[in-house]
N, C-alpha and C positions, 0 to 999 in steps of 0.2 A: 544438486539435481539440475540438469539443464532442460529448459523448456522445449527445445527442439524434440525431446524424447517424448513429448506428449502424443506426437502424432507419427512417430516412427517406432518400429520394432515392438509394436503392441504395447507402447508406453514404457517400455524397458530400456534402461541405459545398458548397453552391452558391457560396459566397463565394470558395472556394479551388480550384474546378475539380475536380481529380482527386487528393485527398490519398492518399498512400501511407504514412502513418504507421501505427504499431501501438501501441496502449495496452498497458500492463502492469498486471496485477490479481493479488492474492492471493485464492484461493478458499478458504472455510472450509466445513466440512461444515454443511449447513443446520440440522440438530438442535442441533449445538453452538452455532451462531450465534444460534438462537432462544432457547436457554437462557441464554446469555451476556447477550443483550438484556433478557430477563425479569429477571435479577438487577440489571442496570444501571439499568433504569428504576424499580426500587423506590425509589431515592433521587434520581435525576438530574431533579429538578423543573424544571431550566433547559431541558430538551430539549422541542422542540415536540411529540414524539410521547409525552411523559409523560402518564400517565392515573392519576389518584388511586385508581382501583379496583384497580390493579395492586399497590398497597402492601402489601396484607394477603392478597393471593391466594397459594394454594399453586401449585406448578407445574402440577399436575393441573387446577386451576380455571382457571388461565390458558389451558392448551391447550384447554379446552372453551368458552372465552369468545370473544367477538366482537372482542377487541383483540389477539389473537395475530397474529404475522406470517403472512401468507398468500402464499407464493410471491413474496416481495419481489423476489428477484434476477430471476426470469423476467419479472415485471412491468416492472421497470426496463429490462431488455434489449430487450423487445419494445414498449416505449412505452406501456404500459398504466398506468391509475391504479389505486388500491387497490379501487376500486368496479367496475371492468370485469370482465366475465365472461372468465375465461381458458380457452383451448382448446388442443388439440394443435398447431394451426397456430401459435399464438403461442410454443409451445415450440420449434418448428422455427426460428422467427425468431430467438429468443433463442440457440439453439445455432449458428446460422449467423453471428450477430454475433460469439460468442466465437471461432469458428474463423477468421473473416476478419480481426477487428480486434484481438484480444487475445493478448498474450504471457502465457501462463498460469503462475502460481505457486501453490503450495498452502501453507497455513499449517503444516500438519504435517510439511512438508519445506522449512522456511523457509531454511536455509543453502544448500540446493541452488537454491532459487528465486531468492534475491538474487544468487548466483553467476552464474546464467543471465541475469538482467537486466543485470548488469554486462558480461558478455561480449557480449550481443546489442547493446546500445547503446554498447558500448566505453567505458564510463565509467573514468576514471582519477582517482586522487588528484591534486589541484593546489593544496590549501592547506597541509597539513602531514601527510604520511603517517605519521610516527611517533606523531601523536595520533589521526589519523582510523582507523587500523587497530585500536587498542585499543577505540575508540569503537564501531566496527562489531562487534567481538567482544562487547562488553557488550550492544549492542541484540540481537544474535542470541540470547544466553543469558537475558537478563532482559526484554527488550522494553521498550516505552514506551507510555505512555498506556493502561495496562492496568487491568482491573477489580480493585480492591483487594480485593473478596470472592472467596474461592475458588468456582469454578464447578464443581458436581458433576453430571456427566452420568449420568442413570439407565441401568440396563442395557437393552440391546437386548431388545425384547420385553416391557418393562414397559408398564403402561398409559400412563404419562406420554410414554415414547419413542414408542409406537404412535400416540397421538393427535397428536403434533407431526408425525411423519411424514406422516400422513393429510392434515394442512393444508398440506403443503409437497411434494407428490409431484412437481410440476413442477420444483421447485428441486432436488430430488434427482437428477432426470434431467440436468439442466444440470450439476450437480456431478460425476456419473459421467463425463459427456462431457469436463468440464474435466480430470479425471484422465487420461482417455485421451489428450487433446491434450498433457498435460504430458510424457507419454512420447514422443509423436511429434515434439514441437517440439524435442527434444534435438538433432535434426539442424540446427536453425537457428544453433547455435553451434559446429558442427564446423569445426575449423581455428583457432578462437579459443582461446588457451591458458587453462587454469584459473589463477586469480589474475591476470587481466588488469589489474585495477585497479592492480596494482603495477609493471606494465610501463612503464618510463620515466616514472614518477610524478614530478611536480614539486611544489615547495614554495614557494608564493608568500609565506608567512610567513617562511621562511628567507631568501628574496630581499630582503624588506623589512629584516630584521635586519641582513643583511650590508651593505645600503646605508647604514643608519643608522650602522653601525660605520666604514665607510669615511669617512662624513661627519664623524663624531667625531674621526677621525684627521686629517682634512684641516683642520678647524676646531675644535680643542679648546677654545678660549675660548668660542666661542658655545654648545657643548654644556654647558659648566659654568655658563653664564649671566653670565660675567665679560666685561667690555669687553676687546678685544684690547690688549695692551700695545703702546706705540709709542716708538720711539727717536727723540727730537727732537735736531736739531742746529742750533745757531745759524749762520746764513749771514751 
């Protein structure tokens, strides 16, 4: 399912007829997201959005510049470019796309969000649960692909915080709506047990190891690389 059809053709992909799939997404507070991006793009010169001017800017200077993110989330959900004028109508389109097509997760409620994704899509371990579960716990606690530099969020009401908010008012509304949907969508997984990923989980790695063990017992010479011994009898 391509995200461009969230806001075209009534949410339908004309190649697929009437898709009934639902995306899943983790929403981050827009101010936190903008500040994290500001810090990241100070050194990420491989990114297409990298701008040399950002390298030596303070956060306040960035918030007052023309390179700050401007309602990025709303624009993407409503099918707008970075240069299009954004209106309240576009906000409604974006919110409607979230409501109809997205299973909402929140980054500050990561464990609960991932648990809900697993229950909704009924994901189960099928490689090696004894390894996958600790890996999951590690990702929940430490994350992956995270910004190496500490991200410091200025206090609410500060000049920097206020400037960033003013440039992302539509995104703030989408985020508030996502928080509301997160509460409402708890009904989507009613009846699906917590920890569903472990229900009747399978281990394909274990199966392969058992198969190799059986084969080694049936053909010990082949496993050792030696030619099988042969008892010859003169006829």
